N, C-alpha and C positions, 0 to 999 in steps of 0.2 A: 429354438425357444430357450434352451439351457444357456446359450451364450448371452442372450438378451437379459436373462435374469441374474447371471453371475457377474456381468460387466461392472455394475456399480460397486459390488463388493471388492472385486479385484482393483478397481480404480482407486478406491479408498486406501488400500494397503500399499499400492505402488506410489501414490502421491504423498504418503505419510513420510517418506524419506527425504522429500524435497525441503530444503531449508532456505528461508529468506535471510538475507544478510542485513546488518544494521545500517548499511550504506543507504538503502532506500529511505531510511528514517530521517536523514538529514536534509532531504529536499524540502524546501519551505522554511528552513531555519535561518537564523541570522549568523553571520560570520564577520570577523574583523580582518581588514586587509593588512598584511604585515610586509608585503613587497608590492610596489606599484603594479597594477594590472594594466598591461598594454598589449592588445592583440597584435598590433603591427610588429612589436619586438618579440612576441611570443613568450612573454614572461609575466609572472605575477603569482602571488601566494596569499592564502587566507588561513586563519586559524578558526576552527570550529570544534567544539567538544575537546579542547586541548590537543587537537591534532592539526598538523600543518598539511595543507592541500595545495596543489597547483591550481590556478584559476584563470579563467578567461571571462571577458565581459560578453553578455548576450547581444549587445547592440554596438560593439566596437568602440566604446568610449573609454578613455583613461580614467582609472579610479585610483585616488591617492591613498598613501599609507594612513592608517588610522580610521578610515571611513568604514561604516557598517554597510554590509551588502546582504542581499537575500539570495539563497541558493535556489536556482531555477531548475537545473537538471544536472546529470552527470554524463559526461562523454568520455569513455575510457577511464583514465585516471585523473581527469581534470574536472573541476567543478565549473559550471557555467552560472555566472552570478549577474545580478543587477543591483544598482544603487537602491538603497531603501532600508 
């Protein structure tokens, strides 16, 4: 009974140390392509929040420099983007 009653209290203190990063906050934002995105060549870069990120297209299409894209998700250190 004591374990059941103290679990919520302990869980609150243990999870208080977990920090979310700001990286999750860029999903859904717009970015500008600064290096052509081509999944076949494995290269491409975008600029979002004044930071440069490697990027790939979510549907394997080429995206030209200067186009605006939407960030769909993050895989490792690459942003997965789509036109829009």
